[in-house]
FISEBA-944829 format. One record per residue (C-alpha): residue in one letter; x, y, z. Coordinates in steps of 0.02 Angstrom, whole numbers, plus 50000, padded with zeros to 5 digits. Layout:
<nodes>
  rest      u      v      w
     a      X      Y      Z
...
</nodes>
This chain:
<nodes>
  rest      u      v      w
     m  45084  42186  41277
     n  45269  42220  41300
     r  45277  42366  41198
     r  45132  42443  41290
     l  45218  42417  41455
     s  45377  42505  41386
     l  45273  42653  41323
     l  45190  42670  41490
     a  45356  42666  41586
     w  45421  42805  41463
     l  45265  42916  41511
     l  45300  42886  41693
     i  45481  42945  41683
     v  45435  43093  41581
     a  45289  43142  41700
     l  45406  43127  41845
     a  45538  43225  41766
     a  45413  43364  41728
     g  45342  43366  41898
     l  45501  43377  41979
     a  45560  43519  41870
     l  45405  43619  41883
     g  45389  43588  42068
     l  45217  43491  42046
     v  45298  43347  42140
     p  45336  43361  42319
     v  45520  43344  42365
     p  45496  43182  42464
     l  45432  43105  42313
     s  45588  43151  42221
     r  45680  43027  42342
     l  45590  42882  42265
     l  45696  42756  42177
     g  45813  42736  42321
     l  45888  42914  42326
     p  45848  42938  42515
     l  46011  42830  42536
     l  46114  42960  42469
     d  46068  43099  42600
     l  46087  42989  42763
     d  46189  43069  42889
     i  46310  42916  42944
     k  46459  42955  43035
     n  46543  42781  42988
     p  46633  42814  42816
     t  46621  42629  42772
     l  46431  42619  42795
     a  46412  42787  42715
     a  46500  42722  42563
     v  46385  42562  42559
     f  46229  42666  42572
     r  46282  42788  42441
     f  46325  42652  42328
     l  46151  42578  42358
     g  46069  42749  42319
     i  46161  42752  42149
     v  46126  42565  42107
     a  45944  42558  42158
     p  45886  42683  42018
     l  45977  42577  41897
     r  45894  42409  41948
     l  45718  42485  41949
     a  45754  42557  41766
     a  45819  42386  41702
     p  45643  42315  41657
     l  45620  42470  41541
     g  45623  42402  41361
     t  45645  42498  41197
     i  45533  42604  41090
     r  45538  42624  40908
     g  45723  42568  40904
     i  45783  42667  41062
     p  45892  42552  41157
     r  45884  42514  41341
     f  46036  42603  41374
     a  45954  42767  41316
     t  45811  42734  41445
     r  45923  42710  41580
     s  46031  42869  41528
     l  45870  42973  41526
     l  45830  42920  41698
     l  46000  42968  41771
     v  45994  43139  41681
     v  45829  43175  41766
     l  45878  43121  41933
     s  46052  43209  41923
     a  45969  43373  41875
     v  45841  43366  42011
     t  45952  43310  42160
     g  46114  43386  42092
     r  46211  43232  42135
     v  46375  43220  42048
     e  46382  43034  42065
     l  46232  43000  41951
     a  46318  43096  41815
     l  46488  42993  41837
     i  46375  42841  41817
     l  46299  42907  41667
     v  46480  42926  41592
     a  46545  42764  41647
     l  46395  42659  41599
     p  46437  42629  41410
     f  46608  42564  41462
     l  46540  42451  41591
     r  46418  42382  41474
     r  46550  42337  41352
     i  46650  42250  41479
     m  46506  42148  41547
     a  46468  42098  41360
     l  46641  42030  41335
     k  46618  41920  41489
     k  46444  41841  41436
     v  46447  41665  41358
     r  46322  41633  41235
     p  46248  41456  41244
     r  46303  41346  41106
     r  46168  41312  40981
     k  46134  41124  40959
     p  46170  41073  40784
     q  46033  41012  40674
     d  46024  40832  40644
     g  46088  40868  40463
     a  46238  40946  40531
     v  46272  40801  40652
     h  46253  40664  40509
     e  46368  40779  40400
     a  46509  40780  40539
     c  46489  40598  40568
     a  46502  40562  40377
     r  46662  40665  40361
     r  46747  40581  40510
     l  46705  40407  40446
     i  46777  40469  40264
     e  46937  40532  40353
     e  46960  40376  40466
     g  46918  40244  40338
     g  47043  40133  40263
     d  47010  40167  40074
     a  47040  40316  39977
     l  46893  40423  39935
     l  46892  40564  39806
     y  46741  40673  39757
     v  46740  40711  39570
     r  46645  40845  39482
     t  46560  40823  39308
     d  46712  40883  39210
     g  46823  40741  39296
     t  46917  40854  39412
     i  46940  40797  39589
     d  46851  40923  39711
     a  46893  40834  39873
     a  46996  40691  39942
     n  47017  40609  40111
     g  47179  40583  40207
     v  47198  40399  40148
     a  47189  40465  39973
     r  47323  40590  39992
     v  47440  40449  40074
     m  47395  40321  39939
     l  47424  40438  39800
     r  47569  40526  39876
     t  47505  40698  39846
     d  47357  40808  39869
     p  47246  40766  39711
     v  47120  40910  39731
     g  47106  41016  39576
     r  47179  40879  39466
     p  47090  40761  39343
     l  47043  40590  39394
     a  47121  40523  39240
     h  47293  40563  39304
     y  47271  40432  39440
     l  47168  40305  39345
     p  47252  40253  39181
     l  47089  40175  39124
     l  47010  40340  39100
     r  47141  40377  38972
     e  47068  40267  38845
     p  46974  40354  38690
     d  46804  40272  38737
     a  46823  40293  38921
     s  46670  40379  39012
     l  46634  40415  39202
     a  46453  40400  39161
     a  46479  40227  39094
     l  46567  40168  39252
     a  46439  40236  39367
     g  46377  40105  39497
     q  46513  39982  39453
     v  46656  39900  39555
     i  46802  39853  39449
     e  46984  39794  39471
     a  47107  39900  39385
     e  47269  39992  39419
     f  47291  40166  39505
     q  47445  40266  39476
     e  47544  40354  39612
     e  47614  40529  39596
     s  47786  40440  39563
     t  47709  40356  39409
     k  47711  40182  39507
     l  47551  40070  39470
     r  47477  39968  39594
     p  47322  39853  39588
     a  47161  39912  39661
     e  46975  39888  39674
     i  46891  40048  39613
     a  46705  40084  39648
     f  46610  40224  39570
     g  46456  40308  39636
     r  46291  40330  39549
     g  46272  40525  39559
     e  46220  40618  39412
     r  46200  40810  39389
     d  46159  40924  39239
     g  46168  40775  39126
     g  46342  40716  39174
     w  46414  40607  39301
     q  46466  40680  39483
     g  46500  40577  39631
     l  46612  40485  39742
     v  46757  40363  39691
     r  46819  40231  39811
     i  46998  40161  39790
     t  47037  40008  39889
     d  47229  39962  39883
     i  47224  39766  39857
     a  47393  39736  39917
     a  47348  39844  40088
     r  47181  39746  40106
     q  47277  39581  40100
     g  47400  39652  40234
     r  47243  39696  40349
     t  47165  39531  40323
     a  47332  39432  40355
     e  47350  39547  40510
     l  47169  39493  40582
     e  47211  39314  40538
     r  47360  39326  40627
     l  47288  39407  40783
     a  47143  39273  40790
     l  47278  39133  40781
     h  47422  39207  40888
     d  47448  39253  41063
     t  47465  39442  41085
     l  47604  39441  41215
     t  47718  39320  41150
     g  47685  39315  40964
     l  47669  39119  40972
     p  47517  39022  40905
     n  47374  39010  41017
     r  47263  38879  41066
     k  47144  38886  40917
     q  47287  38873  40798
     l  47357  38722  40894
     q  47187  38633  40884
     d  47183  38668  40687
     r  47362  38592  40667
     l  47316  38443  40785
     d  47166  38408  40669
     t  47278  38417  40520
     a  47396  38303  40598
     r  47265  38175  40637
     r  47209  38171  40458
     r  47383  38137  40409
     a  47400  37996  40537
     v  47244  37917  40464
     e  47284  37942  40287
     r  47481  37922  40287
     g  47522  37840  40448
     e  47621  37989  40496
     p  47648  37985  40696
     f  47647  38149  40802
     v  47674  38185  40976
     i  47601  38327  41084
     l  47703  38401  41237
     m  47611  38500  41376
     l  47720  38617  41462
     d  47694  38704  41629
     l  47816  38825  41708
     d  47874  38798  41887
     k  47887  38947  42005
     f  47809  39074  41876
     k  47660  39117  41989
     q  47786  39162  42123
     v  47882  39268  42018
     n  47716  39351  41953
     d  47647  39385  42118
     t  47809  39450  42196
     f  47868  39561  42058
     g  47703  39605  41973
     h  47620  39562  41806
     h  47744  39672  41700
     v  47891  39578  41756
     g  47797  39410  41723
     d  47748  39467  41548
     l  47930  39502  41517
     l  47980  39336  41579
     l  47853  39246  41474
     q  47916  39341  41316
     a  48092  39281  41363
     v  48029  39112  41388
     a  47958  39085  41215
     p  48128  39099  41118
     r  48199  38974  41236
     l  48070  38856  41199
     r  48086  38875  41020
     e  48271  38835  41010
     p  48271  38647  41023
     l  48126  38632  40899
     r  48125  38597  40708
     q  48046  38724  40590
     a  47896  38612  40554
     d  47861  38598  40747
     l  47725  38701  40824
     l  47754  38798  40991
     a  47593  38872  41062
     r  47544  38976  41214
     l  47385  38908  41298
     g  47370  39045  41428
     g  47450  39094  41591
     d  47612  38995  41603
     e  47553  38842  41495
     f  47630  38800  41331
     a  47607  38659  41201
     v  47721  38585  41069
     l  47661  38488  40924
     l  47796  38368  40846
     t  47741  38308  40680
     d  47812  38146  40607
     t  47897  38111  40769
     t  47912  37959  40875
     l  47894  37948  41065
     p  48089  37911  41086
     m  48122  38070  40979
     a  47999  38177  41078
     a  48075  38116  41244
     s  48243  38180  41181
     i  48154  38353  41139
     a  48072  38366  41299
     e  48246  38339  41389
     r  48328  38473  41290
     l  48167  38598  41336
     v  48191  38558  41516
     e  48376  38604  41506
     a  48342  38770  41409
     i  48221  38829  41549
     h  48322  38790  41697
     k  48452  38914  41630
     p  48436  39075  41732
     f  48339  39223  41645
     t  48389  39416  41667
     v  48236  39526  41674
     e  48242  39709  41738
     a  48414  39681  41804
     m  48348  39536  41902
     r  48426  39356  41895
     l  48269  39239  41899
     e  48266  39048  41896
     l  48113  38944  41829
     g  48083  38759  41796
     v  47966  38666  41688
     s  47863  38510  41696
     i  47817  38415  41533
     g  47693  38290  41487
     v  47720  38179  41329
     a  47585  38095  41231
     g  47594  38020  41056
     c  47482  37957  40921
     p  47437  37820  40890
     k  47503  37741  41052
     h  47404  37842  41169
     g  47259  37872  41059
     n  47199  37957  40888
     d  47084  38093  40952
     p  47165  38261  40990
     d  47062  38295  41143
     t  47113  38128  41213
     l  47288  38161  41169
     l  47293  38330  41250
     q  47214  38262  41416
     s  47341  38123  41414
     a  47495  38247  41394
     d  47411  38352  41533
     f  47403  38200  41654
     a  47579  38154  41617
     m  47634  38333  41645
     y  47557  38336  41815
     k  47638  38169  41858
     a  47813  38254  41802
     k  47773  38399  41921
     r  47721  38302  42070
     e  47879  38183  42053
     g  47995  38315  42002
     l  48039  38216  41838
     g  48057  38367  41720
     f  47954  38267  41596
     c  47847  38109  41588
     v  47784  38005  41453
     f  47596  37952  41478
     d  47581  37788  41542
     s  47404  37714  41496
     g  47415  37578  41629
     q  47413  37708  41766
     s  47274  37680  41896
     d  47118  37777  41916
     a  47177  37831  42093
     g  47324  37909  42014
     s  47207  37996  41872
     q  47100  38067  42020
     r  47246  38140  42105
     l  47315  38218  41947
     l  47127  38285  41917
     l  47139  38363  42101
     q  47309  38441  42059
     r  47244  38521  41909
     q  47083  38586  42010
     l  47190  38647  42146
     k  47305  38745  42034
     e  47155  38825  41937
     a  47069  38870  42107
     i  47238  38949  42169
     e  47259  39057  42008
     d  47066  39106  42012
     n  47087  39158  42193
     r  46957  39041  42256
     m  47056  38971  42402
     a  46976  39056  42565
     i  47060  39094  42732
     v  46983  39057  42904
     v  47043  39107  43080
     q  47053  39005  43233
     p  47077  39106  43399
     k  47221  39099  43518
     v  47185  39142  43702
     h  47310  39197  43846
     g  47349  39041  43949
     g  47301  39127  44116
     t  47151  39233  44077
     w  47081  39137  43921
     q  47071  39317  43834
     v  47075  39323  43650
     s  47259  39372  43598
     g  47269  39326  43417
     g  47226  39197  43285
     e  47304  39068  43165
     v  47258  39086  42983
     l  47211  38921  42896
     v  47165  38885  42712
     r  46999  38805  42656
     w  46940  38750  42485
     q  46771  38734  42417
     r  46743  38671  42246
     p  46583  38750  42159
     e  46547  38579  42080
     g  46624  38458  42208
     g  46598  38532  42374
     r  46721  38550  42513
     v  46900  38471  42498
     e  46980  38436  42664
     p  47154  38508  42695
     a  47221  38339  42732
     e  47170  38288  42561
     f  47238  38448  42457
     l  47394  38504  42569
     p  47498  38354  42537
     v  47452  38359  42348
     a  47511  38545  42351
     e  47664  38504  42449
     q  47715  38360  42322
     t  47677  38462  42161
     g  47754  38634  42208
     l  47583  38710  42225
     i  47617  38751  42406
     q  47717  38895  42368
     p  47572  38991  42267
     l  47459  38933  42394
     t  47556  39005  42535
     l  47571  39173  42439
     s  47384  39175  42408
     v  47355  39142  42607
     l  47483  39277  42649
     n  47397  39406  42530
     q  47234  39374  42603
     t  47305  39386  42780
     l  47386  39554  42757
     e  47236  39623  42658
     g  47116  39567  42792
     q  47227  39646  42934
     r  47236  39809  42842
     d  47038  39805  42828
     w  47027  39772  43013
     r  47136  39909  43062
     l  47035  40031  42959
     r  46881  39975  43065
     g  46976  39994  43227
     f  47023  39808  43248
     d  47205  39756  43270
     l  47252  39581  43305
     p  47413  39471  43274
     l  47383  39339  43157
     s  47504  39194  43116
     i  47515  39071  42964
     n  47596  38912  42922
     v  47740  38918  42800
     s  47797  38774  42702
     s  47970  38703  42711
     k  47995  38738  42535
     w  48006  38917  42565
     l  48159  38898  42689
     y  48265  38857  42537
     d  48198  39002  42424
     e  48319  39148  42449
     t  48186  39270  42380
     f  48065  39240  42517
     p  48117  39376  42632
     k  48104  39503  42490
     i  47923  39429  42450
     i  47875  39465  42635
     r  47948  39638  42627
     l  47849  39672  42461
     f  47684  39606  42538
     l  47703  39706  42694
     r  47731  39866  42580
     n  47584  39823  42472
     w  47460  39807  42610
     s  47539  39935  42732
     g  47549  39795  42840
     r  47627  39790  43024
     a  47778  39661  43034
     d  47750  39647  43219
     r  47575  39588  43192
     l  47633  39439  43078
     t  47697  39270  43141
     l  47765  39147  43016
     e  47764  38972  43074
     f  47899  38853  43011
     p  47901  38661  43050
     e  48043  38615  43161
     s  48090  38463  43060
     a  48119  38570  42910
     i  48234  38680  42999
     m  48330  38543  43076
     m  48361  38460  42899
     d  48482  38595  42852
     p  48501  38729  42998
     g  48651  38812  42910
     r  48566  38854  42755
     t  48395  38909  42841
     l  48480  39019  42977
     k  48521  39158  42857
     l  48346  39156  42785
     l  48272  39167  42956
     q  48388  39306  43010
     e  48330  39413  42857
     l  48148  39385  42909
     a  48186  39433  43082
     e  48269  39588  43030
     q  48100  39643  42963
     n  48025  39630  43136
     v  47919  39480  43087
     s  47891  39359  43224
     l  47952  39178  43190
     s  47882  39023  43268
     l  47947  38851  43268
     d  47801  38734  43249
     d  47769  38559  43293
     f  47915  38578  43427
     g  47972  38419  43507
     t  47962  38311  43350
     g  48123  38375  43262
     h  48260  38334  43383
     s  48318  38518  43416
     s  48474  38549  43502
     l  48490  38687  43633
     p  48647  38769  43554
     l  48542  38775  43391
     l  48393  38857  43480
     q  48503  38989  43553
     r  48549  39041  43380
     l  48385  39030  43285
     p  48305  39208  43283
     i  48139  39142  43335
     q  48015  39217  43458
     e  47896  39079  43493
     l  47892  38884  43518
     k  47734  38789  43475
     i  47717  38622  43553
     d  47652  38487  43451
     r  47475  38421  43478
     s  47531  38244  43507
     f  47598  38302  43678
     v  47452  38403  43724
     a  47325  38274  43677
     g  47417  38137  43781
     m  47432  38242  43944
     g  47276  38171  44026
     q  47331  37998  43997
     d  47513  37994  43984
     k  47627  38066  44125
     n  47780  38075  44012
     a  47688  38185  43896
     a  47644  38305  44034
     i  47825  38306  44094
     v  47881  38347  43906
     v  47762  38492  43906
     r  47827  38551  44074
     s  48009  38538  44017
     i  47971  38631  43853
     v  47886  38784  43937
     k  48036  38796  44065
     m  48163  38787  43927
     a  48078  38900  43820
     h  48054  39040  43950
     g  48231  39018  44001
     l  48278  39062  43820
     g  48151  39213  43823
     l  48032  39127  43704
     r  47836  39128  43706
     v  47761  38954  43723
     v  47600  38907  43619
     a  47508  38743  43649
     k  47384  38693  43511
     g  47267  38558  43503
     v  47173  38596  43665
     t  47001  38506  43666
     n  46943  38512  43845
     r  46937  38625  44005
     v  47054  38506  44110
     t  47189  38520  43977
     a  47169  38698  43960
     e  47174  38738  44146
     w  47328  38616  44160
     l  47426  38705  44020
     g  47390  38877  44095
     g  47448  38819  44269
     l  47612  38759  44180
     g  47644  38941  44124
     c  47593  38917  43932
     d  47578  39085  43858
     e  47448  39056  43738
     l  47321  38911  43700
     q  47234  38855  43541
     g  47112  38718  43497
     f  46936  38676  43473
     f  46893  38703  43649
     f  46911  38891  43618
     g  46838  38898  43442
     e  46843  38823  43272
     p  46916  38915  43122
     i  46790  39034  43051
     d  46792  39168  42914
     p  46873  39337  42963
     e  46705  39432  42968
     a  46627  39300  43081
     f  46789  39302  43190
     i  46762  39483  43226
     q  46578  39474  43256
     k  46596  39321  43370
     y  46751  39383  43480
     h  46720  39574  43472
     v  46905  39603  43487
     l  46919  39801  43481
     p  47060  39912  43546
     e  46946  39971  43691
     t  46891  39804  43746
     k  46964  39636  43806
     a  46876  39497  43721
     e  46870  39337  43836
     f  46830  39158  43781
     t  46673  39089  43868
     p  46673  38897  43865
</nodes>
């Protein structure tokens, strides 16, 4: 069909050319195919050039569908058309196109990208097979019927220390040099023999011969497995399965295996053993402040420190995170206590990581067999129990006491669960509103922490905060709250919501010189606004050692972070000290606020605090407001901000936004 159409197109071209030449076709018809565009009288030279170009291109585009006849290419078809048109019209442009067309076609041909052909399934399988051969762990040789090596993978070239292609297989397999040796007889077998390197060194190997036959002889694949290399790979896999990848120490699985062995020896031979559970103090603080990279380097530095006081037969294992365990075989409890003491001393020495001087501590729990049980799981739990007691009481190490009360067990269980909740980021924050004392418009919020256990329900702050303070968990807990607060403020700013927030800071941070740097890093990490963050420190903690804490507070104030003296009125502050402290806010203790309605002295104290604070240029916040009368009274006394259940309970940050609608263009006002 296409051939007939092509022939018809040729006939039309010839007829048109003859008609034009003999005058049979009127002149207007000769301006078909776009030629009228060539003779338009246009004054604008740009438009004239455009139409002239179209007048030349139009015939080419109309001629493009013309195919080939009897091997005559399409190029010849277009050329014939151009010759006819140029002869009839006398247009030089068409003749130039005729000359330039071959060159244009060649240039366009270079730019054409031919679609890649999809490989057939056989080619795909062959490529995959070649890749597997090259990347395998064994040497593979393809051997012809005459015993000559026809192909070899990269492993074979490395193993034989040369390129064996073209050489006889017997040169590398001494067993084939025997008088009665035959490749055909070895077909399909797997044997253990020696192979010979190019340096003539013999090495044991497992050799497998394929089953291929051709032209009456054997031809196929020979696989050579270096037995020593295979044993090395197996040993490496076992090492990875039983060792911690970061520190190289044995892992929990190897500890469990060794514990089972120690238990059997204790039963059969009466050999005592002791298990130590170790937990690093302040490690999470370092990890959160300086990043996981520094934390990993610190753990790698801790491992050899812990190894030093131990004997060769003792096992030191890393259980995960900052938890380690030590198995002391053929050891009594007094001997184990001595070793635990040396471990504590070793960790207390400063570490140098990334040119930083870092200090850690360690809490160790000790449990021994048979005194504290024979079952490994029971001993691990007992040592863990003792370790948390050591952490809570700051003992360094503690030997398990089986006579401890159930209440103590529950407390230690709560400690462990709290630590896991902090590490797994399961502690949540809530926000309680603050309002202006005179207008009751929402002016900020205080961030509080909440703990909801998946298996045990909600744990009240009054229950877990004292445990956190006593065990050192309050510091990582504070970092978790600070991290969530700054992250939440950043998200709020992206949504057009900007509100100052305050958080309570444990007194332990007042004696940590790294705290100002931690705040700086957190603010930088979340692009935080220092002027929108208030840190509340308890007055009693500052009064215990004002000289030591003053420097730290000044470093925080230099970052433009607001500082608040919480629970003011209970710490016996002196006026000269208040003048020196770089604080911006006093927060009246709730006991004075709650007693204002019944005790005149409480009202006098509050009035005095407000006047004194304003005289020092400080804001005053009254917390614990539970009713309208107290709120109006405090507002009348001049309290800058009020806070309490009367204005709202703590709720999650998203609900806080939805409830109070505090946006830049609006003024949220509390409605009782």
